[in-house]
N, C-alpha and C positions, 0 to 999 in steps of 0.2 A: 331366444337364447337356447332353450332345450324343451323337449316335450317328455313329460313323465309317462311311462307306460304302466309300470306296477312296481311293487317291492317284493323281495323274497324274505318274508318275515312272518312265520306262522304264529298264531295266537297261542297263549299258554294257559289262560284261565277261563276265557269266555269262548264257548263253542260258536255262538252266533252273535254278531254285533247288531242287536236289534235297534239300538238308539241311532247308530250311524245310518243304517238303512232307512229308519223311519224319518230322519231329518231329510235325507235325499228324496224320499217319496213325497213328503210334504212340500218341499221346494219345487219339485217337478209338477205336482198337481196344481199348486198355486200358479205356477208360470203358465200352464196350459189354460187354466181359467182366465188368467190375466190377458193372455194373448187373444182370447176370443172376445174381449171387450172392444167397443169402439175406441178410437184413439183418444177422444176427449175424456171418456170415463177412465181409461187406463192412466192418463196423465193425472187425473184427479186422485186416483188410487195411490199413485206414487207420491204425490204431494201431501196426501193425508197421512199415509202410513210409513213413508220414508222418514229418515232422520234429517231434520232441517236445523243446522247449527244455530241460526239466528233465533229460532223459536226456543231452542234448548237454553240459550242464554237468558231468556225471560222465564224459564222454568214452566213453560206451558205444558199442560197435561198431554196434549197431542205429541209433543216432542219427547216426553218421557216414555210414552207408549211406543214411539218410533224407535227407541233404543232396542226394543225387542222385535217389533214387527218388521223393521227394515231388514232383519237377518233372513227373512223368508221371501223377499221380493228381489227380482233381478231385472236388469235393463235390457236383456236380449238373450238369444239362444246361446251364443258363445260365452257370454258372461256366466250363464247358468252352468253350461257344460264344463267350463274350466274349474269353477268352484266345486262342483259335485265330484269331479274326477280327483281333485286334490283331497277332498274329504273321504272319498272311498279308499284312496291309497293309504292315507295316514291315520284316519279316524278309527279304524277297527282295532289297531294295536294300542292306541291310547285308551280306547274304551275297555280293552282287555286288561290294561294295567290299573284301571280305576273301578271298573264295575259299571253297570248300566245307570244307576241313579246318580252317582257322583259325576259321571261323564256329562249328563245333560246339564247339571248345574255348572260344571266347568265350561261347557260350550257356551252357555248363555252369559256367564260371567266374562269370558273372553270377548264375546261380541260387545258387551257393554263397555269394556275397557277400550276396545278398538273405536267405538263410537265417541267416547270421551276424548281419545287422542285426536280423532278427526275434528272434533269441536274446538279443541285447543289450537289446532293448526289453521282453522278457518271459521272462527266464531261469528264472523259477520256475514257468512254466506247464506243465501236463501235457496240454494240448490239442494234438493233432497238427496241424501245418501241411501243407496239400497245395495243389497248384496250380502252374502254370507262370508265374504273373504276375510273380514276382520276376525270373526269367530274361528274360522278355519286356520288363520294365521296363529291363533293361540294353540290350536291342536298341533300345528307344525312345530311350534316352540316346545311343546311337551314331548313330541316325538324326538326332537333333536337331543333332549337330555336322556330320554328313556332308551333309545336305540341308535346311538351315535355311529355304530359300525355296521348297521344293517345295510344290505345292498339294495339299491333302487335302480331299476332298469329305466334308462332314458334314451330318447332318440335325439341324436345330434346330427343335423343334416339328414342323412339317410342311414346312419350307422347306429344300431342299438347297442349300448354298452351299459355295464353295471358301474355305478359310483357309490362310494360310501355315503351314508346319509349325512354325516357331519360335513362332508365336502359339498354335496349337492345343496343341502339346506343353508350352509354357510354362504355359498355363492348367491343363492336366492335372496337371503336376507341382506347381503351387501348390495345387491341390485336395488332392493326396495329402499334401503337407507339412502343410497346415492340419489335415487330418483326423487325421494322425498325432499332432500335438501336442494336439488336443482329445480324442482317444480314449486315455485313460490306463488303461483296463481291460485285463486279460489274458484276458478271456473270449473265446469264439469270435466270429468275425466276419471282417472284411476286415483283412488284415495290411498296414496302410498303411506301416509302417516297412520291411517287406520291399520294397515298391514303391520307397520313397525310396532305400534302400540299393542296390538293383539299378540304379536309374537313375543314381545318382552313380558307382557302380562302372563302369558302361558308358561314361560320359563320360571317366573317368580313364584306362581301359586301351585305349580304342578305337584310339589312335594306334599301339599296338604290334601291331595285327592287320591294319590296312588295307594295301592295295597302295601302292606308291610313287606310282602315278598318281592315287590318290584324295586329295582335299584336305579338311581340316577347316575348317569355317566359311569357305568361299571368299568372296572379294569379289564385288561385283555384276558386275564385268566378267568374272570367272572362273567365276561360278556358271552352269553349263549348265542347271540346273533353271529358273532365272529366265529365261534366254534362250529356252528351249523354251516356257515359258509365255507370254512376250510374243509369240512368233511364232504360237502357237496362238490367242491372242486378237487378233492383228493389230495389236498395239501397239508392236512393235519398230520403231524408226526406222532405216531403211535409207539409206545414203549414195547420193546420186544418181550414176549412172554418168557423166553429163556435165552440167555446169552452165556455161552459156555467158555471155560478156560481150562486148558490142559497143561500149561507149562511151556517153557521156551522150546523144548525139543519137539513140540507139536505145532509150533509156529502159530499159536493162538494167544489171545489176551490172558493176563494173569489174574485180573480181578473182575468179578461179574456181580450183577444183581439178578437173581433168578426171576422173581416176580415182584410186582408193586406191593409194597407193604412188608416185604421180608428183608431181613438183614443181609448186607453183602457178605459174600464169603470169598476167601482168597486161597488159592492153591499155592503153597510155598514152592519156590523154585528149588529143584533138586540140585544136589551137588553135581557139578559138571562131570565128575568121575563116574557118576551113575549112568552116564550115557553109554558107557562100555558094558554095562550089565545086560544080561539077556532080557528080552521084553517081559518074560514071565516074572522077573524080579522087580519090575517097575511098580510104582503105586497104582492102586486100582483106578481104572478109567471112570471118571464120574458120569460119563455118558451111559454106562451100563446100569 
């Protein structure tokens, strides 16, 4: 449908998103180690540390461990690359709004919620679920509320364009939801209900993790992302420092506001008969 390139959304509180980068590094290192295993051992690893819905129904310890461990395993290179790219794009700003410690708790909680959603949709399945997409969906849900007007650059066909985050993420979630309802099988594939569950969980609990300074769904006037974008594009309307008024005979406005914060002043219109007076007898020019 589209390929995300990056977002134009600078961080405000955290200089370096250590947790986001650490999660990416751990997932990449585990995948490199996993890829070097023989096929049989790799399959055993996924069956042991992936989330098996059937085992979770029986409350087996391995399945409970799988709620966490499955978040760091991936089924292939493109599976890993897509998830890590999403996390790198949206995770740093969510970590910025929460702080390092709260973000890792939020990330794991979102992954657990996604795993439970997958279990509810396929509780009899014995196919293991692996991948960080459920936890990342929670991050995307938090980003949706924190930065709805931030601009995200995407590639549609061969054309890179900027889309508002609320439009882009809204389309993404609509696709996940429609796919979840249309895919009723419990066979292997994309765990759409895990994406839906993680996204909704992220939207619900984000308010308990963010800093007091961070706002959810800010208004247009409060939205720093929108103001930054308008300034970047040169579209932000700036108030003039001085707007002058001379009176009707000067063909200029009658009322002005000199600077922001000052009271407006009005130059009274002169009697039309004063037009015939010599210039030296006219009221003093405010420009001087």
